[in-house]
Each structure stands twice: as C-alpha cells, then as structure tokens.
FIVEXVO-81236 format. One record per residue (C-alpha): x negated, y, z negated. Coordinates in steps of 0.1 Angstrom, whole numbers, plus 5000, padded with zeros to 4 digits. Layout:
@u X, v Y, w Z
...
END
This chain:
@u 8859, v 6789, w 6726
@u 8897, v 6788, w 6705
@u 8924, v 6766, w 6712
@u 8959, v 6775, w 6712
@u 8993, v 6756, w 6708
@u 9025, v 6772, w 6725
@u 9054, v 6759, w 6710
@u 9087, v 6764, w 6729
@u 9116, v 6779, w 6707
@u 9151, v 6790, w 6715
@u 9165, v 6816, w 6694
@u 9204, v 6822, w 6699
@u 9224, v 6855, w 6696
@u 9258, v 6863, w 6686
@u 9272, v 6846, w 6723
@u 9273, v 6810, w 6729
@u 9253, v 6798, w 6756
@u 9272, v 6793, w 6786
@u 9279, v 6756, w 6798
@u 9300, v 6750, w 6827
@u 9297, v 6713, w 6828
@u 9293, v 6698, w 6868
@u 9292, v 6664, w 6852
@u 9298, v 6638, w 6825
@u 9280, v 6605, w 6810
@u 9292, v 6585, w 6781
@u 9268, v 6566, w 6766
@u 9277, v 6523, w 6770
@u 9274, v 6521, w 6730
@u 9303, v 6554, w 6731
@u 9277, v 6575, w 6702
@u 9264, v 6598, w 6727
@u 9281, v 6619, w 6760
@u 9256, v 6643, w 6778
@u 9270, v 6668, w 6798
@u 9252, v 6685, w 6829
@u 9257, v 6723, w 6835
@u 9255, v 6745, w 6863
@u 9226, v 6764, w 6850
@u 9207, v 6734, w 6849
@u 9207, v 6727, w 6813
@u 9218, v 6692, w 6798
@u 9235, v 6689, w 6767
@u 9238, v 6659, w 6745
@u 9266, v 6656, w 6719
@u 9270, v 6627, w 6691
@u 9304, v 6609, w 6690
@u 9309, v 6603, w 6652
@u 9342, v 6600, w 6631
@u 9363, v 6610, w 6655
@u 9344, v 6644, w 6664
@u 9317, v 6654, w 6690
@u 9290, v 6678, w 6677
@u 9260, v 6693, w 6698
@u 9230, v 6673, w 6689
@u 9205, v 6692, w 6710
@u 9205, v 6708, w 6746
@u 9176, v 6698, w 6773
@u 9162, v 6722, w 6794
@u 9141, v 6706, w 6827
@u 9161, v 6715, w 6860
@u 9163, v 6751, w 6874
@u 9198, v 6744, w 6894
@u 9231, v 6729, w 6890
@u 9229, v 6693, w 6877
@u 9247, v 6669, w 6901
@u 9241, v 6637, w 6886
@u 9238, v 6614, w 6854
@u 9234, v 6579, w 6851
@u 9225, v 6552, w 6825
@u 9198, v 6529, w 6832
@u 9203, v 6492, w 6837
@u 9185, v 6472, w 6813
@u 9180, v 6434, w 6809
@u 9205, v 6407, w 6811
@u 9232, v 6430, w 6822
@u 9227, v 6453, w 6796
@u 9224, v 6491, w 6793
@u 9192, v 6509, w 6781
@u 9207, v 6526, w 6754
@u 9177, v 6551, w 6753
@u 9171, v 6569, w 6781
@u 9191, v 6583, w 6809
@u 9183, v 6602, w 6846
@u 9194, v 6637, w 6855
@u 9193, v 6649, w 6891
@u 9197, v 6683, w 6902
@u 9209, v 6699, w 6934
@u 9176, v 6713, w 6944
@u 9161, v 6673, w 6943
@u 9146, v 6676, w 6906
@u 9150, v 6642, w 6889
@u 9136, v 6638, w 6853
@u 9140, v 6607, w 6826
@u 9152, v 6614, w 6795
@u 9145, v 6601, w 6761
@u 9183, v 6599, w 6740
@u 9165, v 6600, w 6706
@u 9145, v 6631, w 6709
@u 9152, v 6650, w 6742
@u 9117, v 6640, w 6754
@u 9114, v 6647, w 6795
@u 9095, v 6613, w 6801
@u 9091, v 6617, w 6841
@u 9099, v 6638, w 6865
@u 9101, v 6640, w 6904
@u 9112, v 6658, w 6935
@u 9135, v 6642, w 6958
@u 9138, v 6657, w 6997
@u 9171, v 6674, w 7009
@u 9201, v 6677, w 6984
@u 9211, v 6648, w 6962
@u 9250, v 6640, w 6959
@u 9246, v 6618, w 6931
@u 9230, v 6587, w 6912
@u 9236, v 6556, w 6901
@u 9217, v 6527, w 6879
@u 9214, v 6492, w 6891
@u 9196, v 6459, w 6891
@u 9179, v 6446, w 6920
@u 9159, v 6422, w 6926
@u 9126, v 6433, w 6950
@u 9102, v 6408, w 6961
@u 9116, v 6381, w 6936
@u 9108, v 6407, w 6908
@u 9136, v 6421, w 6891
@u 9136, v 6460, w 6890
@u 9152, v 6484, w 6868
@u 9169, v 6508, w 6900
@u 9183, v 6544, w 6901
@u 9198, v 6549, w 6935
@u 9200, v 6580, w 6950
@u 9220, v 6595, w 6980
@u 9230, v 6629, w 6992
@u 9221, v 6658, w 7023
@u 9193, v 6630, w 7041
@u 9198, v 6599, w 7064
@u 9190, v 6572, w 7039
@u 9199, v 6558, w 7004
@u 9164, v 6559, w 6983
@u 9162, v 6534, w 6954
@u 9140, v 6548, w 6926
@u 9122, v 6529, w 6900
@u 9136, v 6536, w 6865
@u 9106, v 6542, w 6845
@u 9084, v 6560, w 6871
@u 9110, v 6576, w 6897
@u 9091, v 6567, w 6924
@u 9108, v 6555, w 6959
@u 9107, v 6517, w 6961
@u 9132, v 6507, w 6991
@u 9144, v 6535, w 7016
@u 9176, v 6526, w 7029
@u 9179, v 6536, w 7066
@u 9204, v 6540, w 7094
@u 9194, v 6526, w 7130
@u 9230, v 6538, w 7142
@u 9239, v 6574, w 7144
@u 9220, v 6582, w 7113
@u 9236, v 6611, w 7090
@u 9237, v 6626, w 7058
@u 9251, v 6600, w 7030
@u 9277, v 6611, w 7013
@u 9285, v 6585, w 6989
@u 9275, v 6552, w 6980
@u 9281, v 6520, w 6957
@u 9268, v 6485, w 6951
@u 9286, v 6454, w 6953
@u 9276, v 6431, w 6925
@u 9265, v 6395, w 6931
@u 9285, v 6365, w 6925
@u 9257, v 6339, w 6924
@u 9220, v 6349, w 6920
@u 9208, v 6337, w 6956
@u 9233, v 6362, w 6973
@u 9212, v 6392, w 6985
@u 9225, v 6429, w 6969
@u 9249, v 6448, w 6989
@u 9246, v 6487, w 6996
@u 9280, v 6503, w 7008
@u 9275, v 6535, w 7023
@u 9296, v 6565, w 7040
@u 9283, v 6593, w 7057
@u 9296, v 6631, w 7064
@u 9306, v 6619, w 7096
@u 9330, v 6590, w 7088
@u 9309, v 6560, w 7092
@u 9307, v 6533, w 7066
@u 9270, v 6514, w 7065
@u 9265, v 6479, w 7048
@u 9229, v 6473, w 7041
@u 9219, v 6439, w 7026
@u 9186, v 6437, w 7000
@u 9171, v 6402, w 7003
@u 9158, v 6392, w 6966
@u 9124, v 6376, w 6986
@u 9115, v 6404, w 7010
@u 9088, v 6425, w 7005
@u 9095, v 6451, w 7028
@u 9102, v 6489, w 7016
@u 9124, v 6504, w 7044
@u 9159, v 6481, w 7052
@u 9183, v 6491, w 7085
@u 9216, v 6485, w 7078
@u 9232, v 6457, w 7090
@u 9267, v 6468, w 7094
@u 9286, v 6500, w 7110
@u 9320, v 6506, w 7114
@u 9339, v 6542, w 7116
@u 9369, v 6551, w 7096
@u 9395, v 6573, w 7100
@u 9388, v 6601, w 7081
@u 9353, v 6623, w 7075
@u 9330, v 6630, w 7045
@u 9343, v 6605, w 7017
@u 9341, v 6622, w 6983
@u 9336, v 6589, w 6965
@u 9335, v 6553, w 6970
@u 9337, v 6530, w 6945
@u 9337, v 6487, w 6942
@u 9362, v 6463, w 6919
@u 9343, v 6459, w 6897
@u 9359, v 6427, w 6883
@u 9371, v 6413, w 6920
@u 9345, v 6425, w 6940
@u 9375, v 6423, w 6969
@u 9380, v 6458, w 6972
@u 9365, v 6493, w 6980
@u 9384, v 6528, w 6967
@u 9375, v 6556, w 6989
@u 9382, v 6585, w 6981
@u 9384, v 6618, w 7006
@u 9398, v 6653, w 7000
@u 9435, v 6647, w 7013
@u 9445, v 6614, w 7005
@u 9429, v 6580, w 6991
@u 9425, v 6540, w 7006
@u 9421, v 6503, w 6993
@u 9400, v 6486, w 7017
@u 9393, v 6449, w 7020
@u 9355, v 6443, w 7014
@u 9351, v 6415, w 7040
@u 9365, v 6434, w 7069
@u 9372, v 6470, w 7055
@u 9409, v 6469, w 7067
@u 9433, v 6494, w 7046
@u 9451, v 6476, w 7024
@u 9468, v 6506, w 7006
@u 9468, v 6542, w 7015
@u 9484, v 6575, w 6997
@u 9482, v 6609, w 7006
@u 9472, v 6634, w 6979
@u 9507, v 6654, w 6970
@u 9522, v 6682, w 6993
@u 9508, v 6712, w 6982
@u 9486, v 6701, w 6956
@u 9450, v 6701, w 6948
@u 9422, v 6682, w 6966
@u 9409, v 6648, w 6956
@u 9378, v 6643, w 6941
@u 9373, v 6610, w 6926
@u 9382, v 6584, w 6917
@u 9378, v 6543, w 6897
@u 9389, v 6510, w 6895
@u 9405, v 6508, w 6863
@u 9414, v 6471, w 6868
@u 9417, v 6450, w 6900
@u 9452, v 6464, w 6901
@u 9452, v 6495, w 6885
@u 9432, v 6527, w 6903
@u 9429, v 6561, w 6888
@u 9422, v 6593, w 6909
@u 9419, v 6630, w 6897
@u 9421, v 6661, w 6917
@u 9400, v 6693, w 6917
@u 9426, v 6710, w 6889
@u 9417, v 6677, w 6868
@u 9449, v 6662, w 6870
@u 9443, v 6624, w 6868
@u 9471, v 6598, w 6884
@u 9471, v 6564, w 6871
@u 9481, v 6538, w 6902
@u 9499, v 6502, w 6900
@u 9483, v 6485, w 6934
@u 9511, v 6458, w 6947
@u 9485, v 6432, w 6954
@u 9455, v 6420, w 6931
@u 9424, v 6401, w 6939
@u 9437, v 6370, w 6927
@u 9468, v 6370, w 6943
@u 9456, v 6358, w 6978
@u 9493, v 6358, w 6992
@u 9502, v 6398, w 6985
@u 9469, v 6404, w 6996
@u 9472, v 6383, w 7028
@u 9504, v 6400, w 7034
@u 9488, v 6435, w 7028
@u 9468, v 6424, w 7053
@u 9489, v 6414, w 7081
@u 9511, v 6443, w 7073
@u 9518, v 6471, w 7097
@u 9514, v 6500, w 7076
@u 9496, v 6501, w 7045
@u 9517, v 6498, w 7014
@u 9527, v 6523, w 6992
@u 9510, v 6519, w 6951
@u 9533, v 6530, w 6928
@u 9527, v 6557, w 6900
@u 9520, v 6546, w 6865
@u 9510, v 6574, w 6845
@u 9500, v 6610, w 6849
@u 9475, v 6625, w 6823
@u 9468, v 6668, w 6825
@u 9443, v 6675, w 6800
@u 9438, v 6711, w 6814
@u 9464, v 6735, w 6808
@u 9459, v 6758, w 6837
@u 9451, v 6753, w 6872
@u 9432, v 6784, w 6879
@u 9398, v 6766, w 6874
@u 9372, v 6777, w 6905
@u 9351, v 6747, w 6898
@u 9364, v 6706, w 6893
@u 9362, v 6688, w 6864
@u 9335, v 6666, w 6855
@u 9357, v 6628, w 6843
@u 9344, v 6599, w 6833
@u 9358, v 6566, w 6820
@u 9338, v 6539, w 6796
@u 9351, v 6508, w 6782
@u 9336, v 6496, w 6750
@u 9329, v 6460, w 6758
@u 9337, v 6438, w 6786
@u 9372, v 6436, w 6770
@u 9375, v 6464, w 6750
@u 9394, v 6494, w 6745
@u 9389, v 6523, w 6771
@u 9376, v 6557, w 6769
@u 9378, v 6587, w 6787
@u 9360, v 6622, w 6781
@u 9363, v 6653, w 6804
@u 9346, v 6682, w 6805
@u 9356, v 6718, w 6824
@u 9343, v 6749, w 6839
@u 9346, v 6766, w 6804
@u 9321, v 6739, w 6789
@u 9353, v 6721, w 6763
@u 9353, v 6682, w 6762
@u 9381, v 6661, w 6753
@u 9376, v 6626, w 6745
@u 9402, v 6598, w 6739
@u 9413, v 6565, w 6737
@u 9432, v 6554, w 6766
@u 9460, v 6521, w 6761
@u 9453, v 6498, w 6788
@u 9493, v 6485, w 6789
@u 9506, v 6524, w 6797
@u 9476, v 6543, w 6800
@u 9488, v 6568, w 6778
@u 9465, v 6588, w 6761
@u 9458, v 6585, w 6724
@u 9440, v 6610, w 6699
@u 9426, v 6636, w 6717
@u 9392, v 6656, w 6696
@u 9372, v 6683, w 6718
@u 9346, v 6708, w 6711
@u 9328, v 6729, w 6729
@u 9299, v 6754, w 6719
@u 9319, v 6785, w 6720
@u 9340, v 6770, w 6694
@u 9312, v 6760, w 6675
@u 9301, v 6797, w 6675
@u 9334, v 6805, w 6663
@u 9337, v 6784, w 6637
@u 9306, v 6800, w 6621
@u 9310, v 6823, w 6590
@u 9280, v 6845, w 6600
@u 9269, v 6844, w 6638
@u 9229, v 6840, w 6645
@u 9214, v 6873, w 6657
@u 9197, v 6874, w 6693
@u 9159, v 6883, w 6687
@u 9166, v 6920, w 6703
@u 9206, v 6923, w 6693
@u 9200, v 6947, w 6670
@u 9181, v 6973, w 6689
@u 9214, v 6977, w 6709
@u 9237, v 7013, w 6705
@u 9263, v 6989, w 6693
@u 9249, v 6955, w 6673
@u 9283, v 6943, w 6671
@u 9286, v 6943, w 6710
@u 9249, v 6940, w 6721
@u 9234, v 6941, w 6755
@u 9231, v 6909, w 6773
@u 9191, v 6896, w 6778
@u 9194, v 6889, w 6817
@u 9157, v 6874, w 6823
@u 9128, v 6863, w 6797
@u 9089, v 6866, w 6801
@u 9067, v 6849, w 6775
@u 9031, v 6865, w 6778
@u 9006, v 6841, w 6763
@u 8976, v 6864, w 6766
@u 8994, v 6891, w 6739
@u 9018, v 6868, w 6726
@u 9043, v 6895, w 6741
@u 9079, v 6884, w 6748
@u 9094, v 6905, w 6773
@u 9134, v 6908, w 6777
@u 9153, v 6920, w 6804
@u 9182, v 6936, w 6802
@u 9218, v 6941, w 6818
@u 9213, v 6975, w 6813
@u 9179, v 6979, w 6834
@u 9160, v 6982, w 6804
@u 9127, v 6959, w 6794
@u 9122, v 6955, w 6756
@u 9090, v 6940, w 6747
@u 9083, v 6927, w 6715
@u 9056, v 6909, w 6693
@u 9066, v 6873, w 6699
@u 9057, v 6856, w 6665
@u 9063, v 6880, w 6642
@u 9096, v 6889, w 6657
@u 9107, v 6851, w 6654
@u 9095, v 6842, w 6621
@u 9116, v 6873, w 6607
@u 9148, v 6856, w 6624
@u 9138, v 6822, w 6616
@u 9132, v 6828, w 6576
@u 9155, v 6854, w 6579
@u 9132, v 6879, w 6568
@u 9146, v 6908, w 6550
@u 9124, v 6930, w 6583
@u 9156, v 6916, w 6598
@u 9177, v 6939, w 6583
@u 9156, v 6968, w 6587
@u 9165, v 7000, w 6610
@u 9143, v 6996, w 6643
@u 9131, v 6962, w 6639
@u 9113, v 6945, w 6652
@u 9081, v 6970, w 6668
@u 9089, v 6970, w 6700
@u 9080, v 6992, w 6734
@u 9115, v 6998, w 6759
@u 9103, v 7003, w 6795
@u 9133, v 7021, w 6814
@u 9130, v 7022, w 6852
@u 9159, v 6999, w 6867
@u 9196, v 7014, w 6873
@u 9210, v 6981, w 6868
@u 9206, v 6946, w 6853
@u 9166, v 6929, w 6851
@u 9168, v 6895, w 6873
@u 9134, v 6885, w 6869
@u 9099, v 6890, w 6854
@u 9066, v 6882, w 6863
@u 9030, v 6888, w 6847
@u 9008, v 6878, w 6874
@u 8975, v 6874, w 6856
@u 8991, v 6851, w 6837
@u 8988, v 6827, w 6870
@u 8958, v 6838, w 6887
@u 8939, v 6858, w 6861
@u 8905, v 6861, w 6886
@u 8933, v 6874, w 6914
@u 8952, v 6899, w 6894
@u 8948, v 6927, w 6872
@u 8957, v 6919, w 6833
@u 8977, v 6958, w 6831
@u 8997, v 6946, w 6860
@u 9037, v 6937, w 6850
@u 9066, v 6929, w 6878
@u 9100, v 6933, w 6875
@u 9131, v 6928, w 6898
@u 9166, v 6939, w 6895
@u 9199, v 6941, w 6909
@u 9191, v 6979, w 6918
@u 9175, v 6960, w 6946
@u 9141, v 6975, w 6934
@u 9105, v 6955, w 6925
@u 9085, v 6976, w 6899
@u 9049, v 6971, w 6893
@u 9043, v 6984, w 6858
@u 9014, v 6991, w 6837
@u 9019, v 6973, w 6803
@u 8993, v 6990, w 6784
@u 9009, v 7025, w 6784
@u 9045, v 7014, w 6794
@u 9048, v 7033, w 6830
@u 9056, v 7029, w 6861
@u 9027, v 7022, w 6887
@u 9051, v 7016, w 6919
@u 9085, v 7008, w 6930
@u 9090, v 6991, w 6958
@u 9126, v 6993, w 6975
@u 9126, v 6966, w 7009
@u 9151, v 6942, w 6999
@u 9191, v 6953, w 7006
@u 9201, v 6926, w 6976
@u 9196, v 6913, w 6937
@u 9157, v 6902, w 6931
@u 9163, v 6867, w 6924
@u 9127, v 6858, w 6923
@u 9088, v 6870, w 6917
@u 9064, v 6841, w 6929
@u 9026, v 6841, w 6928
@u 9011, v 6830, w 6965
@u 8986, v 6799, w 6962
@u 8947, v 6800, w 6962
@u 8937, v 6801, w 6995
@u 8956, v 6827, w 7016
@u 8935, v 6858, w 7030
@u 8928, v 6888, w 7011
@u 8959, v 6910, w 7011
@u 8980, v 6879, w 7004
@u 8959, v 6871, w 6978
@u 8962, v 6907, w 6963
@u 9003, v 6903, w 6967
@u 9033, v 6887, w 6953
@u 9067, v 6874, w 6968
@u 9096, v 6886, w 6957
@u 9132, v 6865, w 6970
@u 9167, v 6884, w 6969
@u 9202, v 6876, w 6975
@u 9204, v 6894, w 7006
@u 9183, v 6860, w 7026
@u 9152, v 6881, w 7023
@u 9114, v 6872, w 7016
@u 9088, v 6899, w 7010
@u 9052, v 6900, w 7006
@u 9043, v 6931, w 6983
@u 9006, v 6940, w 6982
@u 8997, v 6952, w 6944
@u 8965, v 6968, w 6956
@u 8974, v 6989, w 6986
@u 9009, v 6992, w 6969
@u 9031, v 6984, w 7005
@u 9050, v 6959, w 7018
@u 9026, v 6937, w 7044
@u 9057, v 6912, w 7049
@u 9096, v 6911, w 7054
@u 9113, v 6884, w 7063
@u 9150, v 6890, w 7062
@u 9181, v 6880, w 7084
@u 9178, v 6845, w 7076
@u 9215, v 6828, w 7081
@u 9219, v 6813, w 7042
@u 9202, v 6822, w 7012
@u 9167, v 6808, w 7005
@u 9163, v 6775, w 6988
@u 9123, v 6771, w 6989
@u 9093, v 6786, w 7000
@u 9066, v 6769, w 7011
@u 9023, v 6776, w 7020
@u 9003, v 6768, w 7045
@u 8971, v 6793, w 7034
@u 8952, v 6773, w 7060
@u 8973, v 6780, w 7089
@u 8982, v 6814, w 7075
@u 9019, v 6800, w 7074
@u 9045, v 6808, w 7051
@u 9076, v 6787, w 7053
@u 9110, v 6793, w 7043
@u 9136, v 6766, w 7038
@u 9177, v 6779, w 7038
@u 9206, v 6763, w 7023
@u 9219, v 6754, w 7057
@u 9189, v 6730, w 7060
@u 9174, v 6751, w 7085
@u 9135, v 6761, w 7082
@u 9118, v 6794, w 7090
@u 9077, v 6795, w 7100
@u 9064, v 6832, w 7093
@u 9027, v 6843, w 7097
@u 9017, v 6862, w 7065
@u 8988, v 6881, w 7088
@u 9010, v 6897, w 7110
@u 9041, v 6893, w 7097
@u 9058, v 6880, w 7126
@u 9081, v 6848, w 7128
@u 9063, v 6821, w 7143
@u 9094, v 6796, w 7150
@u 9126, v 6783, w 7132
@u 9139, v 6747, w 7129
@u 9168, v 6727, w 7124
@u 9177, v 6693, w 7117
@u 9150, v 6664, w 7119
@u 9122, v 6688, w 7131
@u 9128, v 6710, w 7101
@u 9129, v 6681, w 7073
@u 9094, v 6671, w 7095
@u 9076, v 6707, w 7083
@u 9094, v 6703, w 7048
@u 9073, v 6664, w 7049
@u 9043, v 6677, w 7063
@u 9039, v 6703, w 7036
@u 9045, v 6678, w 7009
@u 9022, v 6653, w 7025
@u 8993, v 6682, w 7024
@u 9003, v 6690, w 6992
@u 9001, v 6655, w 6974
@u 8961, v 6657, w 6996
@u 8952, v 6682, w 6976
@u 8966, v 6672, w 6944
@u 8948, v 6637, w 6946
@u 8916, v 6654, w 6953
@u 8919, v 6677, w 6923
@u 8926, v 6648, w 6901
@u 8898, v 6622, w 6915
@u 8874, v 6647, w 6906
@u 8886, v 6659, w 6873
@u 8888, v 6623, w 6865
@u 8853, v 6613, w 6881
@u 8838, v 6647, w 6857
@u 8854, v 6634, w 6831
@u 8841, v 6599, w 6831
@u 8807, v 6614, w 6835
@u 8814, v 6630, w 6802
@u 8828, v 6605, w 6785
@u 8803, v 6581, w 6791
@u 8770, v 6599, w 6793
@u 8759, v 6589, w 6825
@u 8733, v 6612, w 6842
@u 8734, v 6588, w 6877
@u 8772, v 6593, w 6881
@u 8768, v 6626, w 6868
@u 8744, v 6631, w 6898
@u 8761, v 6612, w 6919
@u 8792, v 6633, w 6916
@u 8768, v 6666, w 6920
@u 8751, v 6658, w 6948
@u 8786, v 6650, w 6964
@u 8802, v 6683, w 6958
@u 8771, v 6699, w 6963
@u 8770, v 6684, w 7000
@u 8807, v 6691, w 7009
@u 8801, v 6730, w 7000
@u 8767, v 6730, w 7020
@u 8781, v 6715, w 7049
@u 8811, v 6738, w 7046
@u 8786, v 6769, w 7046
@u 8774, v 6753, w 7081
@u 8735, v 6758, w 7068
@u 8705, v 6736, w 7071
@u 8706, v 6711, w 7042
@u 8671, v 6703, w 7035
@u 8663, v 6733, w 7015
@u 8696, v 6730, w 6996
@u 8687, v 6698, w 6988
@u 8650, v 6701, w 6971
@u 8675, v 6730, w 6948
@u 8702, v 6702, w 6942
@u 8672, v 6679, w 6927
@u 8651, v 6710, w 6907
@u 8692, v 6718, w 6889
@u 8696, v 6682, w 6884
@u 8658, v 6677, w 6869
@u 8672, v 6711, w 6846
@u 8703, v 6696, w 6837
@u 8690, v 6658, w 6829
@u 8667, v 6677, w 6799
@u 8697, v 6692, w 6783
@u 8720, v 6662, w 6792
@u 8698, v 6636, w 6774
END
C-alpha cells in the first residue's frame, strides 16, 4: 500500500489576483492588517517602517467575506495570534496569523452580517466569545476556540432578522453583560446576560420601535458608556443608552451617497462614512461627562445638529460600485489613532489621525496590482506560454487537480481545457527550469468543445470511485452546456444542453440515493436551475427550474428521495428525485425548519460514522479480541436486522468468522 502526500501550491501568472476588499481589520499591535475580499480569500499584510507588504493569502471561504474580528484575551488584552472570519454563506473560520493555518471551521445558519469579539462571563466562567448576527432571528455567542454556539439571544416580541448588534461594556464586575441589537423592521432590543446563569437561551428584556427601518450599524461609546450611535442609510443619530431617546440627529448630504457605518472617536466626536468612502468627523454639543448639556439635549423638542470638524476623502473617484472597508484603531488606550481603508480595487491606505484636528498624517498605501507592477520580470502562469500571444495570455477560469493521474486541468476563457502533468510543470516553474523556455512546454493535451469560457470542472471518480468510471471528466461553461469527456482519449462522449444560463457548479450526489441518481451528477446554473444528469444513460433525469432567486445551497434526503434547494431569498424548494416533481416549497420559519432538520440528520450520520471509526481504531490500537468481538457482533447484528432474515444461522456464521479471525489477530 502506497502513501501519498498532496502539498498545495499556488502559482500566480502575469496578472495579479483580484482582491476586491469587503472588510478590513487592523491588529491591536498595529503590525498586521487583515483584508477579506468578495472572492472569499483573506490577505495578511505586514506593517513595518511606514510600508505595507503582503505576507500571505488565506483560502478557506467559498463566498464573500463579510466580517473579521480579533479575539479578546484575558484582562482586556487582545489575542495577537488568532482572528476569526465569516462569509455570507455562513462559513466561519479561526485562523492563526503566524503561519496562516485554519485552526477551526464551522457553518452558521442563514446569512451572517457581522461578527465581533467580546469577553463574557457565562455560568460564572469567563469565556472568550464571538458575537454573530445576520439574516436569522437570534444573536449567537460562539466559543472563540471551538466556534461552537454557547448562547443564543432570542426574541419573544416580533422576532425578526438582526441587522446589527453591539455590547455595552460593564462598569462593575457584578453587572450583567448587556447586548443591544436592531432588527430589519426597525426595533431595538436589549438582552442582559447574567453571569451566574447557566441557561443557553436568553430572551430580550426590552424592545422599542425606532423611527427608521434597518440600521446599518450600531456602536456604543466605550469611554463614557452613555451613548449609542445608530447609522441608517439616510441619517445617523446619537441616542441616550438609558431610554434610547434621540439626543442628536443628522441627515446624509442632499444628493450624496448612502451612509454605511460610523465610529465613536471619543465621547464627544463621531466619524461617519458613506458608500463612496468620504469620512466626516462631527463634534457633538454634549458629552457623557457634561450632565448639564446632556440634560438640555434630552429636554429639547428637536435633536441638536452636530458641527462638522473634518472631512476625509481618500478615494479619488465616486464611481465605486462597492463600498470601501474602513477601520479605526487606537495604538493604546491613550495612544495615537490610526485609520485603514480598503477599496474594491484592492488598494489599502493607512495613516495616523490627529486627535485634535482629525487631519491625516503621512499616507502610505499598497495593493497587489502595485506589487505586480513593481516586478522587473512578471511571473509566468502555469499555462501562459501555451497561449497564441504569451504577452497577453488567456485567462484561466477554472481549475481541477486529479490526484489519481497527477493531472492539472485548466479551463480557459476561450472554451478550451488544457491538461498538464502537475508535479512536472510546477517543478519547472518553481525552480525556473530551462524547460519553461522551450516551445510547446509543458507537455499537454487540449480539449476543445465549449464555445465560451469554462466555468467549472469535475472528476467524479475522485470523489466516488465505486460509482463512476475513471474515464469520466465533466466540464460546464458559459455556453450553458455540460460536456462529458473521455479523459484518456480527450474526446467528447456527450454534451448536455438543459440549462438557460452559465454553469456555476458541478456536484456529486451523496451515497444512498437510488441507482439512477447514484450514476448522475448535479449541475447548477446562473438561471436558477438545477439538473440531475445521468452519465450512464446520457440524459437529464431531473430539471429543477423557475426558482425566483439564485440557488445558494443544496441539501439531500436520499432515504426520502428528496433534493432540497435553498434560494437566496430564503425560500426552500423540495424536489422528488425519482419522479422529477416539485413536492412543495416553503418560506420563513417552515423553510428554516426544513434546513435545520437536514442539518440534524447529517450530524447524526456523522456522529455514527465517527463513533464506529473510533471504536474500531481502539480495537486495533489495544489489540483487544473481546473489544473486536463486541464491535463485530454489533455491526453484523445491525446488518442482519436490516435484512429482516432469521438470525440463528447468521449468528453461528458470526462465531465461526470470529474464531477464524482470532487465530490471525493474536
């Protein structure tokens, strides 16, 4: 038996990787900037000597990164080594900043909107937690080490999706932790987490309707702990934290861009930024320590209007489709203030902010594009030299590594698929071998059949070797087709044309489905359709179409013959795989229950497999005959019971098998 080790390698071409920044985090020690992008990657940037240098890129998410947070440490210090990221599809990961390793990964329900790290005391035990909220009706407190759910904050009154949330710092150790959240319907809710309580679910203790719907962000004044900053797309306001009465309100500039977020620079100063990246610093006419002016603002019939102190415009154009990511970070409690901004072109700007005039100091910036431009000799992509014009090579639009043959398959924008020997080609590129300069290198095979770019590739034998032939290779393209290839000869075996949009995914159905589905693959397209394509009969056995929004997730219930599709608008469609009929569709809480039931069933399967594996591992580890006999009898008895036959003869066969095995085992 041979053992193989697969080492992941990334070889960049002459063009830099796209890095459309969606969120940004500055480490508390100001030595690292972490950026998350809309393609799902994270990039770690080192900050040294007034320069920003990319250190490594982390791959672990399959959708846009929507939240980054540092992990709180003991005694109000921060963990400088680990961070947590979350994507819009619910993937949450714990990362090591030193070597870029993903330490933990989990899946959250719904669509998360943001995460923040906080210290809580739960059942009289200090816990480092990650607070998460989004398109689900509760706020989740996760363990920062295991990413498991510790506490759920649930609404009794008008439950709705939570748009944003914050934690009010405790003034005294005996006080309960207070969490304030706003719903998409415009309600503000308050939860109090009592430190001695051991319950896993807390209900809100206060609820109040706001004047505006769907707050974009909510922040608390950490220094005075008296004010709340609530950002809406058209206005922002400062509220008293005791009764949520409005002390100050300011509308977005007429004809300007919508507001996206804000931050308390001090108890008297607020920074608010808009979609085009303009940051406006406002001076409040009151402060937490000035009780006279604060009471005057409370008693005033109309909220006071703040004064503009400074306007910071870091983006030179207002034609940005995506809002920039902005982060403020203090060096220490009373140290200098720094500002980091990342835009959709991947440019990071970092500068110190004056705490008196709030003007920016020396700016220094960088991007992957600037880094590639500075190279004297740009790196060569793994198949760039196979293009007709090496100076402007064809873009690689999809890739697949086939372990069995050590092949790297590259789908390109012209519809061709290039198959090269992965190890030999990577070795030549990494070591700058002279073979790279030879015409026609690397040795390759080109498959031509698509009329537009290849968007996805699948080698089903790699994932289910007992169900699929080793000669099958599948590709999906922007020409709406799925092609079945013979990987040995490079010929087209069949072409499926059932979708009305470009293919986005090719998936293997799970084991346990009926025979027709077991010999099929599942294809997903941008026209919101899903198909089951039988590779043996060369025909489509199910076309699930006319869904109102894109398919974001596919679940399976093979024992019930159901394929369950979850759409972006939170609707769920249940299709019968055998007949191809739509069984039903659900929305709201019923849809969430269906997906939750699928999760619970999958967890039960995983636990059963894991427990069986652990038992068998312990048997061979300790070489215990009695333990093996118990495991074997339990497994065979389950098999016999499932077949529904007489047990007497089979049990005698089991004893004979165990006696035979005992001689070899001992």
